[in-house]
PDBQT receptor file of N, H, CA, C and O in Angstrom, charges set to zero:
ATOM      1  N   MET A   1     -25.625 -22.977 -10.942  1.00  0.00    +0.000 N 
ATOM      2  CA  MET A   1     -25.416 -21.548 -10.941  1.00  0.00    +0.000 C 
ATOM      3  C   MET A   1     -24.165 -21.239 -11.758  1.00  0.00    +0.000 C 
ATOM      4  O   MET A   1     -23.140 -21.902 -11.600  1.00  0.00    +0.000 OA
ATOM      5  N   ASN A   2     -24.246 -20.244 -12.620  1.00  0.00    +0.000 N 
ATOM      6  H   ASN A   2     -25.079 -19.706 -12.748  1.00  0.00    +0.000 HD
ATOM      7  CA  ASN A   2     -23.106 -19.856 -13.442  1.00  0.00    +0.000 C 
ATOM      8  C   ASN A   2     -22.340 -18.723 -12.800  1.00  0.00    +0.000 C 
ATOM      9  O   ASN A   2     -22.928 -17.718 -12.401  1.00  0.00    +0.000 OA
ATOM     10  N   TYR A   3     -21.015 -18.879 -12.696  1.00  0.00    +0.000 N 
ATOM     11  H   TYR A   3     -20.538 -19.696 -13.020  1.00  0.00    +0.000 HD
ATOM     12  CA  TYR A   3     -20.155 -17.844 -12.142  1.00  0.00    +0.000 C 
ATOM     13  C   TYR A   3     -19.331 -17.251 -13.264  1.00  0.00    +0.000 C 
ATOM     14  O   TYR A   3     -18.769 -17.981 -14.081  1.00  0.00    +0.000 OA
ATOM     15  N   LEU A   4     -19.257 -15.933 -13.308  1.00  0.00    +0.000 N 
ATOM     16  H   LEU A   4     -19.714 -15.340 -12.645  1.00  0.00    +0.000 HD
ATOM     17  CA  LEU A   4     -18.516 -15.248 -14.348  1.00  0.00    +0.000 C 
ATOM     18  C   LEU A   4     -17.177 -14.777 -13.819  1.00  0.00    +0.000 C 
ATOM     19  O   LEU A   4     -17.093 -14.237 -12.716  1.00  0.00    +0.000 OA
ATOM     20  N   SER A   5     -16.129 -14.981 -14.606  1.00  0.00    +0.000 N 
ATOM     21  H   SER A   5     -16.198 -15.419 -15.502  1.00  0.00    +0.000 HD
ATOM     22  CA  SER A   5     -14.826 -14.468 -14.209  1.00  0.00    +0.000 C 
ATOM     23  C   SER A   5     -14.413 -13.310 -15.111  1.00  0.00    +0.000 C 
ATOM     24  O   SER A   5     -13.312 -12.777 -14.975  1.00  0.00    +0.000 OA
ATOM     25  N   SER A   6     -15.287 -12.921 -16.026  1.00  0.00    +0.000 N 
ATOM     26  H   SER A   6     -16.182 -13.354 -16.136  1.00  0.00    +0.000 HD
ATOM     27  CA  SER A   6     -15.029 -11.772 -16.894  1.00  0.00    +0.000 C 
ATOM     28  C   SER A   6     -16.258 -10.867 -16.860  1.00  0.00    +0.000 C 
ATOM     29  O   SER A   6     -17.331 -11.295 -16.433  1.00  0.00    +0.000 OA
ATOM     30  N   PRO A   7     -16.107  -9.615 -17.309  1.00  0.00    +0.000 N 
ATOM     31  CA  PRO A   7     -17.255  -8.700 -17.278  1.00  0.00    +0.000 C 
ATOM     32  C   PRO A   7     -18.447  -9.270 -18.039  1.00  0.00    +0.000 C 
ATOM     33  O   PRO A   7     -18.273  -9.908 -19.077  1.00  0.00    +0.000 OA
ATOM     34  N   PRO A   8     -19.651  -9.044 -17.530  1.00  0.00    +0.000 N 
ATOM     35  CA  PRO A   8     -20.840  -9.580 -18.192  1.00  0.00    +0.000 C 
ATOM     36  C   PRO A   8     -21.121  -8.864 -19.499  1.00  0.00    +0.000 C 
ATOM     37  O   PRO A   8     -20.762  -7.700 -19.682  1.00  0.00    +0.000 OA
ATOM     38  N   GLN A   9     -21.758  -9.565 -20.385  1.00  0.00    +0.000 N 
ATOM     39  H   GLN A   9     -22.049 -10.510 -20.236  1.00  0.00    +0.000 HD
ATOM     40  CA  GLN A   9     -22.202  -8.987 -21.647  1.00  0.00    +0.000 C 
ATOM     41  C   GLN A   9     -23.637  -8.506 -21.461  1.00  0.00    +0.000 C 
ATOM     42  O   GLN A   9     -24.422  -9.160 -20.774  1.00  0.00    +0.000 OA
ATOM     43  N   PRO A  10     -23.989  -7.374 -22.063  1.00  0.00    +0.000 N 
ATOM     44  CA  PRO A  10     -25.366  -6.890 -21.943  1.00  0.00    +0.000 C 
ATOM     45  C   PRO A  10     -26.347  -7.957 -22.408  1.00  0.00    +0.000 C 
ATOM     46  O   PRO A  10     -26.090  -8.678 -23.372  1.00  0.00    +0.000 OA
ATOM     47  N   SER A  11     -27.462  -8.045 -21.716  1.00  0.00    +0.000 N 
ATOM     48  H   SER A  11     -27.671  -7.459 -20.933  1.00  0.00    +0.000 HD
ATOM     49  CA  SER A  11     -28.460  -9.043 -22.026  1.00  0.00    +0.000 C 
ATOM     50  C   SER A  11     -29.842  -8.432 -21.884  1.00  0.00    +0.000 C 
ATOM     51  O   SER A  11     -30.065  -7.558 -21.046  1.00  0.00    +0.000 OA
ATOM     52  N   SER A  12     -30.755  -8.892 -22.699  1.00  0.00    +0.000 N 
ATOM     53  H   SER A  12     -30.574  -9.602 -23.380  1.00  0.00    +0.000 HD
ATOM     54  CA  SER A  12     -32.127  -8.393 -22.619  1.00  0.00    +0.000 C 
ATOM     55  C   SER A  12     -32.975  -9.262 -21.686  1.00  0.00    +0.000 C 
ATOM     56  O   SER A  12     -34.130  -8.937 -21.412  1.00  0.00    +0.000 OA
ATOM     57  N   SER A  13     -32.399 -10.371 -21.197  1.00  0.00    +0.000 N 
ATOM     58  H   SER A  13     -31.460 -10.635 -21.419  1.00  0.00    +0.000 HD
ATOM     59  CA  SER A  13     -33.168 -11.240 -20.299  1.00  0.00    +0.000 C 
ATOM     60  C   SER A  13     -33.129 -10.697 -18.879  1.00  0.00    +0.000 C 
ATOM     61  O   SER A  13     -32.383  -9.762 -18.588  1.00  0.00    +0.000 OA
ATOM     62  N   SER A  14     -33.929 -11.280 -17.999  1.00  0.00    +0.000 N 
ATOM     63  H   SER A  14     -34.535 -12.039 -18.235  1.00  0.00    +0.000 HD
ATOM     64  CA  SER A  14     -33.978 -10.843 -16.610  1.00  0.00    +0.000 C 
ATOM     65  C   SER A  14     -33.081 -11.713 -15.727  1.00  0.00    +0.000 C 
ATOM     66  O   SER A  14     -33.250 -11.731 -14.508  1.00  0.00    +0.000 OA
ATOM     67  N   GLU A  15     -32.128 -12.432 -16.327  1.00  0.00    +0.000 N 
ATOM     68  H   GLU A  15     -31.990 -12.417 -17.317  1.00  0.00    +0.000 HD
ATOM     69  CA  GLU A  15     -31.217 -13.293 -15.581  1.00  0.00    +0.000 C 
ATOM     70  C   GLU A  15     -30.329 -12.458 -14.656  1.00  0.00    +0.000 C 
ATOM     71  O   GLU A  15     -29.844 -11.396 -15.047  1.00  0.00    +0.000 OA
ATOM     72  N   ILE A  16     -30.124 -12.933 -13.451  1.00  0.00    +0.000 N 
ATOM     73  H   ILE A  16     -30.518 -13.795 -13.133  1.00  0.00    +0.000 HD
ATOM     74  CA  ILE A  16     -29.267 -12.248 -12.486  1.00  0.00    +0.000 C 
ATOM     75  C   ILE A  16     -27.826 -12.660 -12.738  1.00  0.00    +0.000 C 
ATOM     76  O   ILE A  16     -27.520 -13.852 -12.773  1.00  0.00    +0.000 OA
ATOM     77  N   ILE A  17     -26.941 -11.691 -12.913  1.00  0.00    +0.000 N 
ATOM     78  H   ILE A  17     -27.190 -10.723 -12.884  1.00  0.00    +0.000 HD
ATOM     79  CA  ILE A  17     -25.532 -11.958 -13.148  1.00  0.00    +0.000 C 
ATOM     80  C   ILE A  17     -24.892 -12.325 -11.822  1.00  0.00    +0.000 C 
ATOM     81  O   ILE A  17     -25.084 -11.631 -10.823  1.00  0.00    +0.000 OA
ATOM     82  N   THR A  18     -24.129 -13.417 -11.808  1.00  0.00    +0.000 N 
ATOM     83  H   THR A  18     -23.974 -13.980 -12.619  1.00  0.00    +0.000 HD
ATOM     84  CA  THR A  18     -23.492 -13.911 -10.594  1.00  0.00    +0.000 C 
ATOM     85  C   THR A  18     -21.988 -13.950 -10.780  1.00  0.00    +0.000 C 
ATOM     86  O   THR A  18     -21.490 -14.438 -11.794  1.00  0.00    +0.000 OA
ATOM     87  N   TYR A  19     -21.265 -13.432  -9.792  1.00  0.00    +0.000 N 
ATOM     88  H   TYR A  19     -21.670 -13.035  -8.968  1.00  0.00    +0.000 HD
ATOM     89  CA  TYR A  19     -19.811 -13.455  -9.810  1.00  0.00    +0.000 C 
ATOM     90  C   TYR A  19     -19.309 -14.341  -8.680  1.00  0.00    +0.000 C 
ATOM     91  O   TYR A  19     -19.938 -14.415  -7.624  1.00  0.00    +0.000 OA
ATOM     92  N   SER A  20     -18.203 -15.000  -8.887  1.00  0.00    +0.000 N 
ATOM     93  H   SER A  20     -17.692 -14.940  -9.744  1.00  0.00    +0.000 HD
ATOM     94  CA  SER A  20     -17.528 -15.721  -7.822  1.00  0.00    +0.000 C 
ATOM     95  C   SER A  20     -16.714 -14.709  -7.022  1.00  0.00    +0.000 C 
ATOM     96  O   SER A  20     -15.911 -13.975  -7.599  1.00  0.00    +0.000 OA
ATOM     97  N   ALA A  21     -16.904 -14.655  -5.710  1.00  0.00    +0.000 N 
ATOM     98  H   ALA A  21     -17.556 -15.251  -5.241  1.00  0.00    +0.000 HD
ATOM     99  CA  ALA A  21     -16.146 -13.732  -4.861  1.00  0.00    +0.000 C 
ATOM    100  C   ALA A  21     -14.653 -14.026  -4.978  1.00  0.00    +0.000 C 
ATOM    101  O   ALA A  21     -13.844 -13.099  -4.952  1.00  0.00    +0.000 OA
ATOM    102  N   ARG A  22     -14.282 -15.275  -5.105  1.00  0.00    +0.000 N 
ATOM    103  H   ARG A  22     -14.940 -16.028  -5.126  1.00  0.00    +0.000 HD
ATOM    104  CA  ARG A  22     -12.861 -15.638  -5.245  1.00  0.00    +0.000 C 
ATOM    105  C   ARG A  22     -12.290 -15.106  -6.553  1.00  0.00    +0.000 C 
ATOM    106  O   ARG A  22     -11.115 -14.742  -6.601  1.00  0.00    +0.000 OA
ATOM    107  N   ASP A  23     -13.097 -15.052  -7.623  1.00  0.00    +0.000 N 
ATOM    108  H   ASP A  23     -14.052 -15.349  -7.584  1.00  0.00    +0.000 HD
ATOM    109  CA  ASP A  23     -12.629 -14.456  -8.881  1.00  0.00    +0.000 C 
ATOM    110  C   ASP A  23     -12.466 -12.949  -8.737  1.00  0.00    +0.000 C 
ATOM    111  O   ASP A  23     -11.520 -12.376  -9.279  1.00  0.00    +0.000 OA
ATOM    112  N   LEU A  24     -13.372 -12.301  -8.017  1.00  0.00    +0.000 N 
ATOM    113  H   LEU A  24     -14.141 -12.766  -7.577  1.00  0.00    +0.000 HD
ATOM    114  CA  LEU A  24     -13.260 -10.855  -7.804  1.00  0.00    +0.000 C 
ATOM    115  C   LEU A  24     -12.020 -10.515  -6.982  1.00  0.00    +0.000 C 
ATOM    116  O   LEU A  24     -11.303  -9.561  -7.283  1.00  0.00    +0.000 OA
ATOM    117  N   ILE A  25     -11.782 -11.301  -5.952  1.00  0.00    +0.000 N 
ATOM    118  H   ILE A  25     -12.365 -12.076  -5.708  1.00  0.00    +0.000 HD
ATOM    119  CA  ILE A  25     -10.677 -11.026  -5.044  1.00  0.00    +0.000 C 
ATOM    120  C   ILE A  25      -9.365 -11.593  -5.574  1.00  0.00    +0.000 C 
ATOM    121  O   ILE A  25      -8.296 -11.105  -5.207  1.00  0.00    +0.000 OA
ATOM    122  N   GLN A  26      -9.421 -12.592  -6.412  1.00  0.00    +0.000 N 
ATOM    123  H   GLN A  26     -10.289 -12.989  -6.710  1.00  0.00    +0.000 HD
ATOM    124  CA  GLN A  26      -8.281 -13.260  -7.042  1.00  0.00    +0.000 C 
ATOM    125  C   GLN A  26      -7.329 -13.848  -6.016  1.00  0.00    +0.000 C 
ATOM    126  O   GLN A  26      -7.738 -14.720  -5.250  1.00  0.00    +0.000 OA
ATOM    127  N   ASN A  27      -6.085 -13.413  -5.964  1.00  0.00    +0.000 N 
ATOM    128  H   ASN A  27      -5.753 -12.704  -6.586  1.00  0.00    +0.000 HD
ATOM    129  CA  ASN A  27      -5.084 -14.073  -5.118  1.00  0.00    +0.000 C 
ATOM    130  C   ASN A  27      -4.977 -13.507  -3.708  1.00  0.00    +0.000 C 
ATOM    131  O   ASN A  27      -4.144 -13.972  -2.929  1.00  0.00    +0.000 OA
ATOM    132  N   GLY A  28      -5.783 -12.531  -3.361  1.00  0.00    +0.000 N 
ATOM    133  H   GLY A  28      -6.460 -12.154  -3.993  1.00  0.00    +0.000 HD
ATOM    134  CA  GLY A  28      -5.671 -11.914  -2.049  1.00  0.00    +0.000 C 
ATOM    135  C   GLY A  28      -6.848 -12.237  -1.160  1.00  0.00    +0.000 C 
ATOM    136  O   GLY A  28      -7.559 -13.221  -1.369  1.00  0.00    +0.000 OA
ATOM    137  N   GLN A  29      -7.041 -11.394  -0.167  1.00  0.00    +0.000 N 
ATOM    138  H   GLN A  29      -6.464 -10.595   0.002  1.00  0.00    +0.000 HD
ATOM    139  CA  GLN A  29      -8.141 -11.554   0.772  1.00  0.00    +0.000 C 
ATOM    140  C   GLN A  29      -9.141 -10.411   0.659  1.00  0.00    +0.000 C 
ATOM    141  O   GLN A  29     -10.259 -10.520   1.162  1.00  0.00    +0.000 OA
ATOM    142  N   THR A  30      -8.750  -9.297  -0.006  1.00  0.00    +0.000 N 
ATOM    143  H   THR A  30      -7.841  -9.209  -0.414  1.00  0.00    +0.000 HD
ATOM    144  CA  THR A  30      -9.629  -8.133  -0.092  1.00  0.00    +0.000 C 
ATOM    145  C   THR A  30      -9.636  -7.554  -1.501  1.00  0.00    +0.000 C 
ATOM    146  O   THR A  30      -8.715  -7.758  -2.291  1.00  0.00    +0.000 OA
ATOM    147  N   VAL A  31     -10.711  -6.827  -1.783  1.00  0.00    +0.000 N 
ATOM    148  H   VAL A  31     -11.459  -6.661  -1.141  1.00  0.00    +0.000 HD
ATOM    149  CA  VAL A  31     -10.830  -6.106  -3.045  1.00  0.00    +0.000 C 
ATOM    150  C   VAL A  31     -11.602  -4.824  -2.763  1.00  0.00    +0.000 C 
ATOM    151  O   VAL A  31     -12.490  -4.808  -1.911  1.00  0.00    +0.000 OA
ATOM    152  N   LYS A  32     -11.270  -3.755  -3.470  1.00  0.00    +0.000 N 
ATOM    153  H   LYS A  32     -10.548  -3.768  -4.162  1.00  0.00    +0.000 HD
ATOM    154  CA  LYS A  32     -11.978  -2.482  -3.346  1.00  0.00    +0.000 C 
ATOM    155  C   LYS A  32     -13.062  -2.424  -4.414  1.00  0.00    +0.000 C 
ATOM    156  O   LYS A  32     -12.835  -2.794  -5.566  1.00  0.00    +0.000 OA
ATOM    157  N   ILE A  33     -14.245  -1.954  -4.018  1.00  0.00    +0.000 N 
ATOM    158  H   ILE A  33     -14.429  -1.653  -3.082  1.00  0.00    +0.000 HD
ATOM    159  CA  ILE A  33     -15.382  -1.804  -4.931  1.00  0.00    +0.000 C 
ATOM    160  C   ILE A  33     -15.857  -0.357  -4.820  1.00  0.00    +0.000 C 
ATOM    161  O   ILE A  33     -16.048   0.148  -3.714  1.00  0.00    +0.000 OA
ATOM    162  N   VAL A  34     -16.047   0.311  -5.956  1.00  0.00    +0.000 N 
ATOM    163  H   VAL A  34     -15.891  -0.100  -6.854  1.00  0.00    +0.000 HD
ATOM    164  CA  VAL A  34     -16.466   1.708  -5.969  1.00  0.00    +0.000 C 
ATOM    165  C   VAL A  34     -17.894   1.792  -6.485  1.00  0.00    +0.000 C 
ATOM    166  O   VAL A  34     -18.241   1.206  -7.510  1.00  0.00    +0.000 OA
ATOM    167  N   LEU A  35     -18.721   2.542  -5.740  1.00  0.00    +0.000 N 
ATOM    168  H   LEU A  35     -18.439   3.018  -4.907  1.00  0.00    +0.000 HD
ATOM    169  CA  LEU A  35     -20.099   2.803  -6.133  1.00  0.00    +0.000 C 
ATOM    170  C   LEU A  35     -20.385   4.276  -5.894  1.00  0.00    +0.000 C 
ATOM    171  O   LEU A  35     -20.351   4.737  -4.753  1.00  0.00    +0.000 OA
ATOM    172  N   ASP A  36     -20.662   5.015  -6.950  1.00  0.00    +0.000 N 
ATOM    173  H   ASP A  36     -20.689   4.641  -7.877  1.00  0.00    +0.000 HD
ATOM    174  CA  ASP A  36     -20.994   6.440  -6.833  1.00  0.00    +0.000 C 
ATOM    175  C   ASP A  36     -19.981   7.199  -5.975  1.00  0.00    +0.000 C 
ATOM    176  O   ASP A  36     -20.355   7.906  -5.039  1.00  0.00    +0.000 OA
ATOM    177  N   GLU A  37     -18.714   7.048  -6.298  1.00  0.00    +0.000 N 
ATOM    178  H   GLU A  37     -18.410   6.474  -7.058  1.00  0.00    +0.000 HD
ATOM    179  CA  GLU A  37     -17.615   7.745  -5.636  1.00  0.00    +0.000 C 
ATOM    180  C   GLU A  37     -17.381   7.312  -4.188  1.00  0.00    +0.000 C 
ATOM    181  O   GLU A  37     -16.578   7.933  -3.492  1.00  0.00    +0.000 OA
ATOM    182  N   GLN A  38     -18.059   6.268  -3.720  1.00  0.00    +0.000 N 
ATOM    183  H   GLN A  38     -18.711   5.764  -4.286  1.00  0.00    +0.000 HD
ATOM    184  CA  GLN A  38     -17.830   5.691  -2.398  1.00  0.00    +0.000 C 
ATOM    185  C   GLN A  38     -17.047   4.389  -2.583  1.00  0.00    +0.000 C 
ATOM    186  O   GLN A  38     -17.389   3.572  -3.438  1.00  0.00    +0.000 OA
ATOM    187  N   THR A  39     -16.001   4.201  -1.782  1.00  0.00    +0.000 N 
ATOM    188  H   THR A  39     -15.723   4.865  -1.088  1.00  0.00    +0.000 HD
ATOM    189  CA  THR A  39     -15.189   2.997  -1.887  1.00  0.00    +0.000 C 
ATOM    190  C   THR A  39     -15.522   2.045  -0.744  1.00  0.00    +0.000 C 
ATOM    191  O   THR A  39     -15.566   2.439   0.421  1.00  0.00    +0.000 OA
ATOM    192  N   TYR A  40     -15.755   0.791  -1.099  1.00  0.00    +0.000 N 
ATOM    193  H   TYR A  40     -15.719   0.471  -2.045  1.00  0.00    +0.000 HD
ATOM    194  CA  TYR A  40     -16.078  -0.259  -0.146  1.00  0.00    +0.000 C 
ATOM    195  C   TYR A  40     -14.994  -1.334  -0.230  1.00  0.00    +0.000 C 
ATOM    196  O   TYR A  40     -14.338  -1.483  -1.261  1.00  0.00    +0.000 OA
ATOM    197  N   THR A  41     -14.814  -2.072   0.851  1.00  0.00    +0.000 N 
ATOM    198  H   THR A  41     -15.347  -1.951   1.688  1.00  0.00    +0.000 HD
ATOM    199  CA  THR A  41     -13.866  -3.176   0.872  1.00  0.00    +0.000 C 
ATOM    200  C   THR A  41     -14.637  -4.475   1.065  1.00  0.00    +0.000 C 
ATOM    201  O   THR A  41     -15.424  -4.610   2.001  1.00  0.00    +0.000 OA
ATOM    202  N   LEU A  42     -14.401  -5.424   0.173  1.00  0.00    +0.000 N 
ATOM    203  H   LEU A  42     -13.761  -5.314  -0.588  1.00  0.00    +0.000 HD
ATOM    204  CA  LEU A  42     -14.977  -6.761   0.278  1.00  0.00    +0.000 C 
ATOM    205  C   LEU A  42     -13.860  -7.690   0.722  1.00  0.00    +0.000 C 
ATOM    206  O   LEU A  42     -12.804  -7.749   0.092  1.00  0.00    +0.000 OA
ATOM    207  N   ARG A  43     -14.097  -8.419   1.816  1.00  0.00    +0.000 N 
ATOM    208  H   ARG A  43     -14.954  -8.371   2.328  1.00  0.00    +0.000 HD
ATOM    209  CA  ARG A  43     -13.048  -9.251   2.400  1.00  0.00    +0.000 C 
ATOM    210  C   ARG A  43     -13.571 -10.647   2.671  1.00  0.00    +0.000 C 
ATOM    211  O   ARG A  43     -14.709 -10.818   3.107  1.00  0.00    +0.000 OA
ATOM    212  N   ILE A  44     -12.731 -11.653   2.410  1.00  0.00    +0.000 N 
ATOM    213  H   ILE A  44     -11.806 -11.514   2.056  1.00  0.00    +0.000 HD
ATOM    214  CA  ILE A  44     -13.040 -13.033   2.772  1.00  0.00    +0.000 C 
ATOM    215  C   ILE A  44     -12.340 -13.309   4.098  1.00  0.00    +0.000 C 
ATOM    216  O   ILE A  44     -11.126 -13.137   4.210  1.00  0.00    +0.000 OA
ATOM    217  N   THR A  45     -13.098 -13.733   5.097  1.00  0.00    +0.000 N 
ATOM    218  H   THR A  45     -14.084 -13.873   5.006  1.00  0.00    +0.000 HD
ATOM    219  CA  THR A  45     -12.531 -14.031   6.406  1.00  0.00    +0.000 C 
ATOM    220  C   THR A  45     -11.874 -15.415   6.404  1.00  0.00    +0.000 C 
ATOM    221  O   THR A  45     -12.026 -16.187   5.458  1.00  0.00    +0.000 OA
ATOM    222  N   ARG A  46     -11.141 -15.711   7.483  1.00  0.00    +0.000 N 
ATOM    223  H   ARG A  46     -11.017 -15.084   8.252  1.00  0.00    +0.000 HD
ATOM    224  CA  ARG A  46     -10.522 -17.037   7.613  1.00  0.00    +0.000 C 
ATOM    225  C   ARG A  46     -11.581 -18.130   7.669  1.00  0.00    +0.000 C 
ATOM    226  O   ARG A  46     -11.321 -19.275   7.298  1.00  0.00    +0.000 OA
ATOM    227  N   ALA A  47     -12.772 -17.775   8.133  1.00  0.00    +0.000 N 
ATOM    228  H   ALA A  47     -12.983 -16.845   8.434  1.00  0.00    +0.000 HD
ATOM    229  CA  ALA A  47     -13.870 -18.753   8.214  1.00  0.00    +0.000 C 
ATOM    230  C   ALA A  47     -14.623 -18.899   6.885  1.00  0.00    +0.000 C 
ATOM    231  O   ALA A  47     -15.574 -19.675   6.791  1.00  0.00    +0.000 OA
ATOM    232  N   GLY A  48     -14.192 -18.148   5.856  1.00  0.00    +0.000 N 
ATOM    233  H   GLY A  48     -13.420 -17.518   5.932  1.00  0.00    +0.000 HD
ATOM    234  CA  GLY A  48     -14.833 -18.253   4.549  1.00  0.00    +0.000 C 
ATOM    235  C   GLY A  48     -16.072 -17.411   4.392  1.00  0.00    +0.000 C 
ATOM    236  O   GLY A  48     -16.858 -17.641   3.473  1.00  0.00    +0.000 OA
ATOM    237  N   LYS A  49     -16.271 -16.442   5.261  1.00  0.00    +0.000 N 
ATOM    238  H   LYS A  49     -15.632 -16.255   6.008  1.00  0.00    +0.000 HD
ATOM    239  CA  LYS A  49     -17.419 -15.527   5.178  1.00  0.00    +0.000 C 
ATOM    240  C   LYS A  49     -17.015 -14.263   4.436  1.00  0.00    +0.000 C 
ATOM    241  O   LYS A  49     -15.831 -13.933   4.364  1.00  0.00    +0.000 OA
ATOM    242  N   LEU A  50     -17.991 -13.557   3.886  1.00  0.00    +0.000 N 
ATOM    243  H   LEU A  50     -18.953 -13.825   3.945  1.00  0.00    +0.000 HD
ATOM    244  CA  LEU A  50     -17.740 -12.284   3.213  1.00  0.00    +0.000 C 
ATOM    245  C   LEU A  50     -18.145 -11.130   4.112  1.00  0.00    +0.000 C 
ATOM    246  O   LEU A  50     -19.191 -11.165   4.760  1.00  0.00    +0.000 OA
ATOM    247  N   ILE A  51     -17.296 -10.103   4.141  1.00  0.00    +0.000 N 
ATOM    248  H   ILE A  51     -16.446 -10.075   3.615  1.00  0.00    +0.000 HD
ATOM    249  CA  ILE A  51     -17.610  -8.891   4.877  1.00  0.00    +0.000 C 
ATOM    250  C   ILE A  51     -17.425  -7.711   3.924  1.00  0.00    +0.000 C 
ATOM    251  O   ILE A  51     -16.375  -7.571   3.297  1.00  0.00    +0.000 OA
ATOM    252  N   LEU A  52     -18.447  -6.870   3.821  1.00  0.00    +0.000 N 
ATOM    253  H   LEU A  52     -19.299  -6.984   4.330  1.00  0.00    +0.000 HD
ATOM    254  CA  LEU A  52     -18.396  -5.661   3.002  1.00  0.00    +0.000 C 
ATOM    255  C   LEU A  52     -18.437  -4.473   3.951  1.00  0.00    +0.000 C 
ATOM    256  O   LEU A  52     -19.386  -4.316   4.719  1.00  0.00    +0.000 OA
ATOM    257  N   THR A  53     -17.396  -3.630   3.897  1.00  0.00    +0.000 N 
ATOM    258  H   THR A  53     -16.624  -3.757   3.273  1.00  0.00    +0.000 HD
ATOM    259  CA  THR A  53     -17.329  -2.456   4.773  1.00  0.00    +0.000 C 
ATOM    260  C   THR A  53     -17.093  -1.209   3.933  1.00  0.00    +0.000 C 
ATOM    261  O   THR A  53     -16.580  -1.269   2.816  1.00  0.00    +0.000 OA
ATOM    262  N   LYS A  54     -17.485  -0.079   4.508  1.00  0.00    +0.000 N 
ATOM    263  H   LYS A  54     -17.902  -0.030   5.415  1.00  0.00    +0.000 HD
ATOM    264  CA  LYS A  54     -17.319   1.213   3.841  1.00  0.00    +0.000 C 
ATOM    265  C   LYS A  54     -16.044   1.859   4.286  1.00  0.00    +0.000 C 
ATOM    266  O   LYS A  54     -15.720   2.959   3.838  1.00  0.00    +0.000 OA
TER     267      LYS A  54
């Protein structure tokens, strides 16, 4: 599986773009993600699980 640490380049194939959660979050435990003016928080727990909250 390929993990991207930079923004994806447009592609005409049907390949699913995959990001590493650790690359998105970088040096912290949380990152904010915005979708249609709604802000979500993506968090890595101490157990290594991902939690996405609104």
